[in-house]
DRENTORKOL-3810 file (N, C-alpha, C; in nm, 4 decimals):
REM DRENTORKOL-3810
@n.u->15.7718; n.v->11.2059; n.w->-1.9092; ca.u->15.8904; ca.v->11.1228; ca.w->-1.9118; c.u->15.9407; c.v->11.1108; c.w->-2.0559
@n.u->16.0706; n.v->11.1197; n.w->-2.0718; ca.u->16.1336; ca.v->11.1094; ca.w->-2.2026; c.u->16.1395; c.v->10.9625; c.w->-2.2436
@n.u->16.0965; n.v->10.9326; n.w->-2.3662; ca.u->16.0922; ca.v->10.7930; ca.w->-2.4119; c.u->16.2209; c.v->10.7465; c.w->-2.4785
@n.u->16.3181; n.v->10.8348; n.w->-2.4932; ca.u->16.4420; ca.v->10.7928; ca.w->-2.5594; c.u->16.5305; c.v->10.7153; c.w->-2.4612
@n.u->16.6072; n.v->10.6253; n.w->-2.5155; ca.u->16.6989; ca.v->10.5446; ca.w->-2.4346; c.u->16.8323; c.v->10.6176; c.w->-2.4274
@n.u->16.8851; n.v->10.6259; n.w->-2.3083; ca.u->17.0144; ca.v->10.6913; ca.w->-2.2897; c.u->17.1214; c.v->10.6158; c.w->-2.3667
@n.u->17.2178; n.v->10.6887; n.w->-2.4239; ca.u->17.3237; ca.v->10.6227; ca.w->-2.5009; c.u->17.4006; c.v->10.5177; c.w->-2.4199
@n.u->17.4225; n.v->10.5437; n.w->-2.2914; ca.u->17.4952; ca.v->10.4482; ca.w->-2.2074; c.u->17.4184; c.v->10.3179; c.w->-2.1920
@n.u->17.2870; n.v->10.3281; n.w->-2.1829; ca.u->17.2041; ca.v->10.2080; ca.w->-2.1691; c.u->17.2014; c.v->10.1313; c.w->-2.3016
@n.u->17.1883; n.v->10.2020; n.w->-2.4117; ca.u->17.1887; ca.v->10.1364; ca.w->-2.5431; c.u->17.3214; c.v->10.0652; c.w->-2.5668
@n.u->17.4324; n.v->10.1301; n.w->-2.5330; ca.u->17.5643; ca.v->10.0690; ca.w->-2.5479; c.u->17.5769; c.v->9.9443; c.w->-2.4606
@n.u->17.5318; n.v->9.9552; n.w->-2.3372; ca.u->17.5415; ca.v->9.8426; ca.w->-2.2449; c.u->17.4537; c.v->9.7261; c.w->-2.2920
@n.u->17.3346; n.v->9.7572; n.w->-2.3390; ca.u->17.2451; ca.v->9.6526; ca.w->-2.3897; c.u->17.3073; c.v->9.5814; c.w->-2.5098
@n.u->17.3765; n.v->9.6553; n.w->-2.5948; ca.u->17.4444; ca.v->9.5924; ca.w->-2.7090; c.u->17.5559; c.v->9.4998; c.w->-2.6616
@n.u->17.6289; n.v->9.5413; n.w->-2.5586; ca.u->17.7335; ca.v->9.4549; ca.w->-2.5031; c.u->17.6719; c.v->9.3265; c.w->-2.4466
@n.u->17.5610; n.v->9.3424; n.w->-2.3741; ca.u->17.4931; ca.v->9.2263; ca.w->-2.3159; c.u->17.4475; c.v->9.1306; c.w->-2.4260
@n.u->17.3847; n.v->9.1842; n.w->-2.5295; ca.u->17.3339; ca.v->9.1006; ca.w->-2.6384; c.u->17.4471; c.v->9.0295; c.w->-2.7116
@n.u->17.5594; n.v->9.0975; n.w->-2.7327; ca.u->17.6742; ca.v->9.0357; ca.w->-2.7983; c.u->17.7203; c.v->8.9131; c.w->-2.7202
@n.u->17.7308; n.v->8.9260; n.w->-2.5884; ca.u->17.7727; ca.v->8.8132; ca.w->-2.5046; c.u->17.6690; c.v->8.7017; c.w->-2.5099
@n.u->17.5418; n.v->8.7367; n.w->-2.5007; ca.u->17.4362; ca.v->8.6352; ca.w->-2.5068; c.u->17.4396; c.v->8.5586; c.w->-2.6385
@n.u->17.4581; n.v->8.6304; n.w->-2.7489; ca.u->17.4633; ca.v->8.5632; ca.w->-2.8789; c.u->17.5820; c.v->8.4685; c.w->-2.8880
@n.u->17.6925; n.v->8.5032; n.w->-2.8240; ca.u->17.8089; ca.v->8.4150; ca.w->-2.8237; c.u->17.7868; c.v->8.2884; c.w->-2.7422
@n.u->17.6824; n.v->8.2868; n.w->-2.6614; ca.u->17.6517; ca.v->8.1707; ca.w->-2.5773; c.u->17.5206; c.v->8.1027; c.w->-2.6187
@n.u->17.4730; n.v->8.1317; n.w->-2.7390; ca.u->17.3470; ca.v->8.0733; ca.w->-2.7851; c.u->17.3505; c.v->7.9216; c.w->-2.7938
@n.u->17.4676; n.v->7.8633; n.w->-2.8018; ca.u->17.4764; ca.v->7.7177; ca.w->-2.8109; c.u->17.4510; c.v->7.6496; c.w->-2.6766
@n.u->17.4532; n.v->7.7270; n.w->-2.5691; ca.u->17.4293; ca.v->7.6704; ca.w->-2.4354; c.u->17.2794; c.v->7.6581; c.w->-2.4101
@n.u->17.2456; n.v->7.5866; n.w->-2.3044; ca.u->17.1049; ca.v->7.5716; ca.w->-2.2661; c.u->17.0446; c.v->7.7093; c.w->-2.2388
@n.u->16.9178; n.v->7.7275; n.w->-2.2738; ca.u->16.8554; ca.v->7.8584; ca.w->-2.2499; c.u->16.8413; c.v->7.8874; c.w->-2.1001
@n.u->16.8551; n.v->8.0144; n.w->-2.0647; ca.u->16.8475; ca.v->8.0512; ca.w->-1.9234; c.u->16.7104; c.v->8.0205; c.w->-1.8644
@n.u->16.6090; n.v->8.0123; n.w->-1.9483; ca.u->16.4752; ca.v->7.9820; ca.w->-1.8974; c.u->16.4708; c.v->7.8436; c.w->-1.8327
@n.u->16.5674; n.v->7.7579; n.w->-1.8665; ca.u->16.5738; ca.v->7.6243; ca.w->-1.8076; c.u->16.6561; c.v->7.6204; c.w->-1.6791
@n.u->16.7193; n.v->7.7333; n.w->-1.6433; ca.u->16.8028; ca.v->7.7392; ca.w->-1.5233; c.u->16.7210; c.v->7.7827; c.w->-1.4031
@n.u->16.7576; n.v->7.7300; n.w->-1.2877; ca.u->16.6888; ca.v->7.7729; ca.w->-1.1656; c.u->16.7399; c.v->7.9103; c.w->-1.1230
@n.u->16.6574; n.v->7.9793; n.w->-1.0476; ca.u->16.6972; ca.v->8.1091; ca.w->-0.9944; c.u->16.8217; c.v->8.0932; c.w->-0.9065
@n.u->16.8249; n.v->7.9867; n.w->-0.8278; ca.u->16.9396; ca.v->7.9634; ca.w->-0.7394; c.u->17.0682; c.v->7.9440; c.w->-0.8184
@n.u->17.0623; n.v->7.8716; n.w->-0.9286; ca.u->17.1808; ca.v->7.8508; ca.w->-1.0106; c.u->17.2303; c.v->7.9826; c.w->-1.0682
@n.u->17.1393; n.v->8.0628; n.w->-1.1221; ca.u->17.1784; ca.v->8.1904; ca.w->-1.1823; c.u->17.2397; c.v->8.2836; c.w->-1.0781
@n.u->17.1800; n.v->8.2898; n.w->-0.9613; ca.u->17.2336; ca.v->8.3736; ca.w->-0.8535; c.u->17.3699; c.v->8.3231; c.w->-0.8104
@n.u->17.3851; n.v->8.1926; n.w->-0.8031; ca.u->17.5127; ca.v->8.1312; ca.w->-0.7658; c.u->17.6224; c.v->8.1697; c.w->-0.8661
@n.u->17.5896; n.v->8.1721; n.w->-0.9938; ca.u->17.6876; ca.v->8.2089; ca.w->-1.0964; c.u->17.7353; c.v->8.3529; c.w->-1.0772
@n.u->17.6439; n.v->8.4415; n.w->-1.0455; ca.u->17.6828; ca.v->8.5811; ca.w->-1.0215; c.u->17.7751; c.v->8.5884; c.w->-0.9008
@n.u->17.7314; n.v->8.5271; n.w->-0.7933; ca.u->17.8033; ca.v->8.5399; ca.w->-0.6660; c.u->17.9387; c.v->8.4715; c.w->-0.6676
@n.u->17.9476; n.v->8.3536; n.w->-0.7265; ca.u->18.0714; ca.v->8.2758; ca.w->-0.7156; c.u->18.1641; c.v->8.2880; c.w->-0.8361
@n.u->18.1101; n.v->8.3146; n.w->-0.9528; ca.u->18.1951; ca.v->8.3150; ca.w->-1.0722; c.u->18.2349; c.v->8.4555; c.w->-1.1155
@n.u->18.1469; n.v->8.5515; n.w->-1.1015; ca.u->18.1736; ca.v->8.6810; ca.w->-1.1622; c.u->18.1936; c.v->8.7958; c.w->-1.0637
@n.u->18.1315; n.v->8.7909; n.w->-0.9472; ca.u->18.1391; ca.v->8.9057; ca.w->-0.8574; c.u->18.2814; c.v->8.9324; c.w->-0.8101
@n.u->18.3533; n.v->8.8281; n.w->-0.7694; ca.u->18.4915; ca.v->8.8478; ca.w->-0.7244; c.u->18.5804; c.v->8.8968; c.w->-0.8376
@n.u->18.5575; n.v->8.8440; n.w->-0.9582; ca.u->18.6359; ca.v->8.8900; ca.w->-1.0726; c.u->18.6133; c.v->9.0388; c.w->-1.0971
@n.u->18.4885; n.v->9.0830; n.w->-1.0825; ca.u->18.4589; ca.v->9.2252; ca.w->-1.0980; c.u->18.5281; c.v->9.3074; c.w->-0.9898
@n.u->18.5208; n.v->9.2589; n.w->-0.8674; ca.u->18.5834; ca.v->9.3296; ca.w->-0.7550; c.u->18.7329; c.v->9.3480; c.w->-0.7788
@n.u->18.8008; n.v->9.2408; n.w->-0.8198; ca.u->18.9445; ca.v->9.2485; ca.w->-0.8438; c.u->18.9762; c.v->9.3387; c.w->-0.9634
@n.u->18.8936; n.v->9.3351; n.w->-1.0642; ca.u->18.9163; ca.v->9.4199; ca.w->-1.1814; c.u->18.9015; c.v->9.5677; c.w->-1.1451
@n.u->18.8007; n.v->9.5987; n.w->-1.0636; ca.u->18.7816; ca.v->9.7372; ca.w->-1.0195; c.u->18.9015; c.v->9.7819; c.w->-0.9366
@n.u->18.9417; n.v->9.6994; n.w->-0.8414; ca.u->19.0561; ca.v->9.7339; ca.w->-0.7549; c.u->19.1852; c.v->9.7472; c.w->-0.8346
@n.u->19.1983; n.v->9.6702; n.w->-0.9407; ca.u->19.3192; ca.v->9.6729; ca.w->-1.0217; c.u->19.3139; c.v->9.7691; c.w->-1.1387
@n.u->19.2050; n.v->9.8462; n.w->-1.1474; ca.u->19.1883; ca.v->9.9408; ca.w->-1.2587; c.u->19.2002; c.v->9.8737; c.w->-1.3958
@n.u->19.1522; n.v->9.7497; n.w->-1.4040; ca.u->19.1521; ca.v->9.6756; ca.w->-1.5305; c.u->19.0189; c.v->9.7034; c.w->-1.5999
@n.u->19.0154; n.v->9.8100; n.w->-1.6769; ca.u->18.8897; ca.v->9.8574; ca.w->-1.7349; c.u->18.8245; c.v->9.7559; c.w->-1.8288
@n.u->18.9042; n.v->9.6878; n.w->-1.9082; ca.u->18.8483; ca.v->9.5878; ca.w->-1.9997; c.u->18.7811; c.v->9.4748; c.w->-1.9218
@n.u->18.8445; n.v->9.4312; n.w->-1.8131; ca.u->18.7860; ca.v->9.3235; ca.w->-1.7324; c.u->18.6635; c.v->9.3716; c.w->-1.6560
@n.u->18.6641; n.v->9.4968; n.w->-1.6129; ca.u->18.5450; ca.v->9.5541; ca.w->-1.5478; c.u->18.4271; c.v->9.5490; c.w->-1.6439
@n.u->18.4500; n.v->9.5909; n.w->-1.7669; ca.u->18.3425; ca.v->9.5901; ca.w->-1.8679; c.u->18.2933; c.v->9.4475; c.w->-1.8899
@n.u->18.3859; n.v->9.3542; n.w->-1.9033; ca.u->18.3492; ca.v->9.2139; ca.w->-1.9271; c.u->18.2669; c.v->9.1569; c.w->-1.8121
@n.u->18.3147; n.v->9.1735; n.w->-1.6891; ca.u->18.2465; ca.v->9.1135; ca.w->-1.5744; c.u->18.1141; c.v->9.1843; c.w->-1.5443
@n.u->18.1112; n.v->9.3161; n.w->-1.5586; ca.u->17.9848; ca.v->9.3887; ca.w->-1.5375; c.u->17.8799; c.v->9.3432; c.w->-1.6378
@n.u->17.9233; n.v->9.3171; n.w->-1.7603; ca.u->17.8306; ca.v->9.2684; ca.w->-1.8627; c.u->17.7800; c.v->9.1288; c.w->-1.8281
@n.u->17.8693; n.v->9.0400; n.w->-1.7854; ca.u->17.8269; ca.v->8.9055; ca.w->-1.7462; c.u->17.7279; c.v->8.9113; c.w->-1.6291
@n.u->17.7611; n.v->8.9895; n.w->-1.5279; ca.u->17.6728; ca.v->9.0004; ca.w->-1.4112; c.u->17.5371; c.v->9.0550; c.w->-1.4518
@n.u->17.5378; n.v->9.1556; n.w->-1.5360; ca.u->17.4109; ca.v->9.2137; ca.w->-1.5810; c.u->17.3280; c.v->9.1133; c.w->-1.6596
@n.u->17.3937; n.v->9.0316; n.w->-1.7407; ca.u->17.3193; ca.v->8.9286; ca.w->-1.8136; c.u->17.2551; c.v->8.8291; c.w->-1.7177
@n.u->17.3294; n.v->8.7879; n.w->-1.6163; ca.u->17.2705; ca.v->8.6958; ca.w->-1.5186; c.u->17.1551; c.v->8.7624; c.w->-1.4443
@n.u->17.1684; n.v->8.8881; n.w->-1.4100; ca.u->17.0591; ca.v->8.9595; ca.w->-1.3426; c.u->16.9371; c.v->8.9704; c.w->-1.4332
@n.u->16.9600; n.v->8.9948; n.w->-1.5629; ca.u->16.8490; ca.v->8.9986; ca.w->-1.6584; c.u->16.7801; c.v->8.8632; c.w->-1.6655
@n.u->16.8597; n.v->8.7553; n.w->-1.6652; ca.u->16.8026; ca.v->8.6209; ca.w->-1.6694; c.u->16.7184; c.v->8.5937; c.w->-1.5457
@n.u->16.7688; n.v->8.6319; n.w->-1.4294; ca.u->16.6940; ca.v->8.6141; ca.w->-1.3049; c.u->16.5625; c.v->8.6917; c.w->-1.3105
@n.u->16.5693; n.v->8.8148; n.w->-1.3578; ca.u->16.4492; ca.v->8.8975; ca.w->-1.3690; c.u->16.3504; c.v->8.8380; c.w->-1.4698
@n.u->16.4016; n.v->8.7960; n.w->-1.5846; ca.u->16.3161; ca.v->8.7367; ca.w->-1.6878; c.u->16.2447; c.v->8.6128; c.w->-1.6352
@n.u->16.3185; n.v->8.5259; n.w->-1.5673; ca.u->16.2569; ca.v->8.4061; ca.w->-1.5110; c.u->16.1544; c.v->8.4414; c.w->-1.4038
@n.u->16.1849; n.v->8.5427; n.w->-1.3216; ca.u->16.0905; ca.v->8.5840; ca.w->-1.2168; c.u->15.9612; c.v->8.6378; c.w->-1.2780
@n.u->15.9743; n.v->8.7152; n.w->-1.3841; ca.u->15.8543; ca.v->8.7667; ca.w->-1.4525; c.u->15.7717; c.v->8.6505; c.w->-1.5063
@n.u->15.8386; n.v->8.5530; n.w->-1.5678; ca.u->15.7670; ca.v->8.4363; ca.w->-1.6210; c.u->15.7004; c.v->8.3564; c.w->-1.5088
@n.u->15.7698; n.v->8.3374; n.w->-1.3976; ca.u->15.7119; ca.v->8.2647; ca.w->-1.2842; c.u->15.5944; c.v->8.3406; c.w->-1.2250
@n.u->15.6072; n.v->8.4711; n.w->-1.2145; ca.u->15.4980; ca.v->8.5534; ca.w->-1.1611; c.u->15.3768; c.v->8.5482; c.w->-1.2533
@n.u->15.3999; n.v->8.5550; n.w->-1.3837; ca.u->15.2903; ca.v->8.5487; ca.w->-1.4806; c.u->15.2195; c.v->8.4154; c.w->-1.4717
@n.u->15.2959; n.v->8.3055; n.w->-1.4639; ca.u->15.2356; ca.v->8.1723; ca.w->-1.4504; c.u->15.1575; c.v->8.1608; c.w->-1.3209
@n.u->15.2110; n.v->8.2158; n.w->-1.2147; ca.u->15.1461; ca.v->8.2099; ca.w->-1.0836; c.u->15.0131; c.v->8.2828; c.w->-1.0865
@n.u->15.0095; n.v->8.3975; n.w->-1.1499; ca.u->14.8855; ca.v->8.4747; ca.w->-1.1599; c.u->14.7828; c.v->8.4047; c.w->-1.2467
@n.u->14.8289; n.v->8.3356; n.w->-1.3517; ca.u->14.7352; ca.v->8.2658; ca.w->-1.4403; c.u->14.6786; c.v->8.1400; c.w->-1.3736
@n.u->14.7489; n.v->8.0885; n.w->-1.2723; ca.u->14.7018; ca.v->7.9702; ca.w->-1.1994; c.u->14.5971; c.v->8.0048; c.w->-1.0958
@n.u->14.5833; n.v->8.1333; n.w->-1.0650; ca.u->14.4870; ca.v->8.1748; ca.w->-0.9604; c.u->14.3446; c.v->8.1690; c.w->-1.0087
END
């Protein structure tokens, strides 16, 4: 397996990090429930992405895809932390 990161993934990760840094003043995602994070994806960003794709609004597609990906990363990060805690409690 090749250990290099694809340029598209590196670019996308930089976009995600830029957005996260712009929101550093907010409460950390580790304090959010999984349900809240999923709700944000479903109700705040998914429809915006759908409309942007249908309208060929490339800038908005990039923005909403980045937001959704950040929320998915947060959900995954919290799940990993919960799983690790669960295993340590056994």
